[in-house]
N, C-alpha and C positions, 0 to 999 in steps of 0.2 A: 680790393681785397674783401673778398666774403668771409664773414664770421663762420666758424666750422658748424654751429647749429643750422645756419642758413645753406650752407654748402650741402650738409647731410639730408636736410629736407629737399633741396632743389635735385638731387640725384637719387631719391629714394633710398638713402641708407639709413634711415630711421622711420619709425611711425609715430613719432612723439606729437606730431601735428596733426593727427587725425583722431577721428572719435567714431564710435560704433553706431551705425544707422541700426536700430532694434527690429525694423521690419523685415531687413534682408541679411543682417549680420556682417555687412560689408563695411570697411572703413573709409570715412570722408572726411574732407576738410570740415571744420565746424560751419563755417559760411554756406559752403555747398550744400551740407545737408540741411540747414534752415531753408535755403531756397528750393530744394528738392521737396521737402516736406509741405511747402505751401503750394508747389505746383502738383504734388500728389493729391492734396485736398481737393482742389479744382478739379482734376481729373476723375477723381473717385465721384464728386457730385455729376459728373457727366457720364458715368457709367463704366469707366475704366479703373484699372488697379495697377498703376506703375510699380515695377520691381526693379531693384538694382541688382544686377547679376555680377558686376565687376566693378570695384571702387579702387581704392589704392592699390597699387602694386610695386612691390620693392624692385631695386635694382637686381637682387639676386634673381626673383621671380622672372622678372623680364629677360635677364640673361639665359636663364634656363630655357625659356621659349626660344630664344634668338640662336644658341648653341644647337639646340635639338634640330632645328630647321636647317642650321648652316651644315650639320654633321649626318642629314638625311633620316633623323630618327623621328622627325615631325612632317608632314605634308606641307609643300611651299606650292601655293597655288598662282595661276595665272590671273589677269583681270577679270575673265569669266568664272572663275572660281574652280578650273580645271587643274588637278595635280600635275606638277612638272617633274621631270627627271632630274633630279640634283645633280646626279653624277655626270650629267652630259653639259652642265653650265659652266662658263668660266666664272672664277670668282667675283669680277667685276658685275656680271649679269646676276649671279646669284644673290648677291648683295642686295640690288635693285629689286629683285623679285620678292626677297623677303620683306623689304621695306614696304612694298606695296600693301600689306595687310598686319604687319607686326612692327611696332615702334622700336626703334633702336634704344637699348639699354642706356639709361641715363638721359635719354630725350624723350622718354615716355612722360605725356601729360598726366598719365595715372599715378606717377611717383608724388605728384603735389597734392593729390586728394581731391582736387577740384574738378576732376573728370571721372566720368562713370559710364558704362553701358547699362541701358535697362530696356525692359520688356513689359509686356501688358500681360499681367497674369491672369486677368479675367477673361482673355481670349483663349488661354492655353488648355485643352484638353487634359485630363488626368494622366500624368507620367510622361508629359510632353518633354522632350529633351531640346532645350534652346541650342540654336546652332549659330545664331548672330550673322545671318547671311542677308544679301540683297533681297533673296526672294521672301524671306519672312517679314521686311519691311516695306516690300514694295506695295503700292496702293492696293493691290488686289491681294496682298498676303496677309497670313495671319495676325499680323500686328499691323497692317494697314490703316485701319479706321483709327487707331489711336495715334499714329504718326499724321495722319491729314489734321486731326483735331490739334496736335500740338503745331503743326505748320501755321495754323492761324494764331495761335499763342504768342510764337515767337514773332512774326510778321506784325502783329498789334503791340508788341512790345510788353506783353503780359505772362512773362516767362520767369520773373523775378531774377533776371541777369544770365539765366541759363540759356545757351545758344548751342548750335552744332558746328563745332570747328572744321569738321570735313564733310560740310553737307553736299559738295559738289566736286568733280573730278578736276584738279588744276594740274594734273600730270604728275602727281606725286601720291599721297595716301589716297588709296580707293574711297569712295564716299562711305561713310559710317552713318547712316539715319538713326541708328541706335546710340550713338556717342553724344553725350551732351558736357558741356563745360561752363563752370561759373565764372563769368567773364571777368569780374573785378579782381579776383585774385591770380586767375590764370594769366591775365595780360601782364600783370606785375612780374610774375614769375619768369614768364616767357622772356621778359626783358633782360633777366639776369643770367640766361642761359646762351652764353656766348659760345661760338666756335671753339675759341681758345679753351674756356673751362671744359667745355665738353671733352675735347681732344685729351686733356690732362685725365679726365677720369675713366675715358675708354682704354688709355694706356696702362692705367693700374688696374682693370677691371675684368682680366682674364676671359675677353672676349674672342670668339671664333671670328675669323676673317678682319681681325683688327687692322692689320695693316692696309688691307684693300679699302676698308670703311675710310680710315684716316686719310689715305691718298685722295679720296673722293669727297671729304667731309664738308668742303665749302658747298658743293652742289647737292649733297644730300642734306643740308641745314636748310637750304633755300627751298628743295622741293617737298621734304617730308617732315621737317620740324616746325619752321616759322610759319606762324598763321598771321596773314596780312593784317594790320591794323583796321582796314575797312570791313573785315569780317566780323569785329568785335561790336556788340551792341553798346550804345551809349548809356548807361544806365549807372546810377549811384549805388555804392555798396550797400548791404543790408545793415 
């Protein structure tokens, strides 16, 4: 049985576990913020300017995104980034299409404050609107040089416990080169996020397509929620 404060933290029902990053105005788990600040210092020395564009995200915020896509109020994209016709998709196909690019409310790693999306502000022209697309973070994209630098840092174990949980396509979440996670805390919290606990939260959460999601939750959990142990770097907490 989880304590109430831990349960609220796990599902993004509180922001009491996160603090403000003064550079971006985003909220992060304190240990993730320390790791990011150390990585940012090194990146700035190399000529980059990492900025967080999305940190902590509440259950309510994630549900708004999810329900908007389920109801056709927000675009739902295929793996190539092309908008799908939501009204033509059966519920189970729509659920899987949404999950390709958007986390299930209650299962988003952003709830924990350990995970965040970032860009290289030094590469952006004035008034540039960040899209967080594969094209932006490709080797030849606007943020490509920064991510090539980051590739080397992560591979060498010099990223202060930060890693990409969705670095490659495993048949679930689309690769998100911009998404970093603080491994020690994220791994610990992922271990608490069981299918049973998640289903209980979803049933209480006023979620569009909830019945369809819960019917396929075992598959969803395996493909879109669980990050395998071998993906986490072996590193001591800060």
